[in-house]
N, C-alpha and C positions, 0 to 999 in steps of 0.2 A: 579148199582155199581158192580164192579168185586170183591166182598168180599164173602168168604165162610160163610154161616149162622151158621155153627157149630163151627169152630175153629178161624174164623176171619182172615184167610190168605188173603192177599191183594197183589196187584202188588208191586214189588220192582224195584229199578233202578240199572243199572249197565252200563258197557261199552261194545261196539262192537269194537273190535280191528282188523284193517286191516293190514296184513303183506305181504311182498313179499321177494323173494330170496330163495336160496337153502340152506338147513341146512348144517352145517359144517361136520356132520357125513356122509353126502352124497356127499362131495367133493366141496361144495359151500363155500362162504365167510360168511355165517350166515344169519339168517332171520332178516329183519329190519321192524320196525313198521312204517307204512306210514300214519296212521290216526287213531284217536280214536273218536268215536261218542257215545253219551249217548243213552241208550235204556232202555226199560222196560221189565221185566220178569213177565208174567201173570200166575196166578195159573190155573190149569186145572179144571175149574168149569163145572159141569153138572147139568141140571135141573132134579130133580127126585121127585116123589111123595113119601113122607116119612111118616111113622107112628110114632107118638110121644107117650111117656109113658101114656099120658092122654087118648089115644085112637083116637085122631083126626088125620086126614090125610091132609097134606098140600104139595104144590109144593114149593120146596126150592132149592136154588143154593148151591151145596155142592162140595168141592174139592174131587178129586178122592182118595187122601190119607186118607180122613175121611171115604169114602165108603169102601175102602179096610181094614181099621182098625176096621170096624164094629161099628163105632160111630153112624151110621144111619141105620134104618131098612126100606128097600124098601117095598112099598105096592104092592100087587099082582094085 
């Protein structure tokens, strides 16, 4: 599963919008939407060996935002 073991961040859905045309500010008639497709946005998960407060070391899938925020301590 693509879920962060610390914060529970998971894939979310959104749209991929295809456009064509030249912007009005650049002398065109404006940008037109030619298609909308559903897509998924995945969290940036990394497998790291983490040290837990109990002292145990486990390999967990953690999103990069949790690693940068210091919610996980990497083992050496």
